[in-house]
N, C-alpha and C positions, 0 to 999 in steps of 0.2 A: 453614329449607329453602332458604335462599339460597346456602349454601355450595357445592353442586354447580355452579350456574351461574357462581359466581365462579371455580371451578377450570377450567371449560371456556373461559371468555373469554380468558385468557392463551394457552392452546393455540391458539385460533382466531386470535389476533393474530400468533402465531409463524408460523402457516400463511400468513396474509396477507403477512407480511414475506417469506417464502420466495418467494411468487408474484411480489411486486413486484421482488425481486432478480432472479428469472429473466427477467422482462420487460425488465429492464435489462441482461441478458446475463450474469448471474452465477448459477451453480447452487450453492447452499449446501445442505449436508446439515442434518439436524434439529438436531444438536448445535451446529453453528456458528450457525444461525439463532436458536436459543434463547439462546445466549450474547450475541449481538448485541442481541436484544430485552431481555435482562436489563440489559445495560449502559445501554441507553436508559432503561428503567424506573427503575433505581437511580441514574441520572445519574452513572455511574462511567466512567472511561476503560477502553477495551478494549485489552489488549496482545496483539497477534498475533505469534507467533514461528514461524519456519520457514525453510527454505532459500530462497534467491533464486529467484523464478520460480514459486512455488506459488500466487500469486494474492492476496497480502496487500494490496498497493496497489489492485489491481482491486476488492477488496471495498469499500474506502472510496469509490472512484469510483462504483460501482454503488449503494451505499447512498445517496449524495447524490442521484444521479439518480432513484432510486426514491421518494425523499421530496420531490422538487422542492426540495432544499435547496442552499445555497451550499457549494461545496467549497473549503476553504482548506488549502493544503498547505505544511508546513514541512519542507524537505529538510535533514536533519541531516548534519553533517560535522565533522571534527576542528577545534577552534578556534571553533565556533559561539558567538557571544556575544549579550548582551542587545540590542545595537543591530540585529543581523541577525535576531533571533528575535521581538522584542517591539515596540520602537519606537526612534526617534531623532529629534532635533530637526532641522528643515530650516534649517540654519545660513545657507544662501544667502539664503533669503527673510527670515530674521530680520535679517541684515545690511542687506539692501536696505530693509527697513522703517525701520531706525534711520537710514540715510542720507537717506531721504525726509523723515523728521521733522526731521533737522538742516538740510535744505535748505528747509524751509518758511519762509515770511515771519516776520520777528521778531514775537514776541508769541504765536506759536502754542503749542499745548500741548506740553509736554515728553514725550518717550517714557518710558513706565514699563516696569518689568520685566514686569508682567502683560500689557502690550500685545503683547510678542513671545514670551512663554511661555504662549500660549493654545493651544487644541485646533487652531486653524487652522494652526499652524506645526508640528504633530506629524505625523511620517511613520509611518503604521501598518505594522508588519511582521506576519507571519502570526498570532502569538499575540494581539496587540491587535486585529487585524482580525477574528479569530474571535469574541472576546467582545464586539465592538462591533456585531455583526450584529443587525438588528431582527427577523429571521425565522429559520427553521430553518437550521442550519449543521452541516456535518461538518468537523471539524478533523483532518486527517491529519498526524501527526508521523512522518515516514517515516525509517526506519533510525536509530532512537534510539541503537542500539549504536555508531554512528559518532561520536556526540557525546561530549564529555568528561563526567566524573563531576560536575564543577562545574556544568555546564549542567543535569544531572539534578536537582541540588539546587534550582536556580532554578525548574525546571519543576514540581517538587512544590508549591512555594508557589502557582504559578498554578493548578494543577489542584485544589488543596485547596479553594479558595473561588471559583474562576473569576473572579479579579480581578487587576489589575495596578496597582501603586502607582507613579505618576509624581511624584517629589518636588516639582516645580514646579506640579503640578495637583492632586495628591491621588490618591485611589483610584478607579480606573475599574472598575466592576462590570458583569458580564454581565447584560443585560436578558433575554436568551434563552440558556440554557445550551447550548453546542454539544455534539454527540456526538463524542467524541474517540476516534480510532483511532491507536494507536501500533504501529509495526511494527519488528521486529528480525530480523536475519539470523543472530544468534548469534555475531558476530565478537568480542564481549567479554561478560563477565557483567554483567548489570544489577544495580543495588543492590536490596537487600531492601525498602527503603523505597518504591521505585518499584513493585516487584511487588505489595506490599501495597496500594498505592493503586488498582491496576487489577484488573479482571477479566481472566482469562487464557484463551487458546485457542492450542493448537499446531496449525498448519496444515501438514499433510504433503502429499506428492505424492498425487494422486487415485488411486483404484483404477481398474482397467481399465474397468469399466462406467461409472464416473462420468466418466472422461476422454473416453470415447466420447460420452457425453451432452453434455459441455461442447462438444466439437468440432461435433457435429451441431447444437447450438443456435446456435453462432456461424456455421457454414457449412452451412445447410440444403440448399443447392444441390449440394453435393458428394455423390458416389455413396456409398451406405452401405458397400459393400465396401471402397472406398478408405479411408474413415474408420476402419473396424474394423482393417484390416490395418496402416495407418500408425500408429495408436495402439498396437497390440500391439507393433509394432517399437520404438517409443519406450520403451515400458514395459520391454522387454528391454534396450534400449540403456542405460537408467539403471542397470542392474545391472552394467554393464561398469566397468572401472577407468578412469574419465574424470577429467580435471582439472576440468571444469565440466559438471555434469549438466544436460541440457536441461530447462527448465521447461515449464509449460503454454503460455506465449506462444510458445516455440519450436515446440511441437507444432502450434499453430494456423498459424504461419508456414509450416511444412513442408507441411501439408495444403493450404494455399492455393496454395503453389508447385506441388505435384503437380496440383492442380485446374487451375491456369492452363496447365500443360503438357498438359492434356486427358487425364490418366490416369483411368481408371475403377477401377483397382485398383493395387496396388503393382507396379511394373515387374518383370518376370522378369529383365531384364538389370541386373545389379548395377552396371555401369558407368553406366547411366542414373541409378540411385539415388545413386551417388557424386557425380554432378554437382549434386545438390540439397542436399547435406549442409551447405552454407553456412548453411542455416536452423537446423540443429540443433547443429553443432559450432563452438564459438567460440574455440578455442585451437589453436595450431599443433601441439601434441603430440597432441591428440585427432584432429585431421584427418589427421595423418601416419600414425597406426596403422590407420586405417580403409581397408582394401583391399577389392576386390571379394570376395575369398575370406572375409574376416572378416565382411563384411556378409551373405554367404550363410549363414554360421554363425549369425548373430544372427536372421536371418529364420526359419531352421529351428529356432531355440530352443536351439542348442548354444552354450554360453558358452566363450569363449577364456580360458584361464588366463593371467593376467599376473603380473608380479613383485609386485604389491601384493595378490594374492589371499590370503585367510586360509587358514591350514592347517586341514584337516579335523579336527574334534574339538576345536578351540580356539575355537569360536564362543561 
């Protein structure tokens, strides 16, 4: 008769996780909260994929805050190597130690290799720092798709056993396994091996209701009408033919700007709206095509057909 209670407990823990994330400023739906909980329970990395600006990095930050855990971030880029990601030796300190030994009075002990290749001379980079934590830790490997495939192969070895081998010292194992969040914007295809190692969740742009809730949670002092009208405008704007689609962070910036300008609702004057679009539109092309007339069409829900529009019937 213990089976029912066992099935209820994980659901309750998922609910607690959602509440903690919300208190940390992140509104997660049930599917995402369940996947995050499973990744922790199974001690597996979680791969979050989605467009830039949908809240992948923010989830890792909120997760660390909600668990009172350390957040260690590895920002990936092309050419990322072992020395930048895991560890490297502090050659300056090693050389100084050798010279101090050489300058010691005659008869002093000779410097040994073990003296300068000890943990004291090791510079911890994000991966080693994460597995060296004595308490809870969230390791954020941000934009893994920007790193090379060779780095992916090295990362798989680290994530398989949560350990790093330093030839001069031996294997350093994690005393407390970190919760690993990997993010990808989809700029290149990730290897099958990495995907198999991780749990997976695709993070899309939020629905209208969820984005309104996100903005209200972040800006409770803003007028409800302003929030609803502004979010509805952004949702319609995302359907336009833009070079860079505004994410949740841009929505929050824009509502903050409108609030700072003391608007209780979306201005009727599209020229006034145009002056605030620096928060939403981040390329010259997108800013150039947004005229007061086009903004009015978006506000009214009428979409302007552009050169990149799909032909009806070919969706």
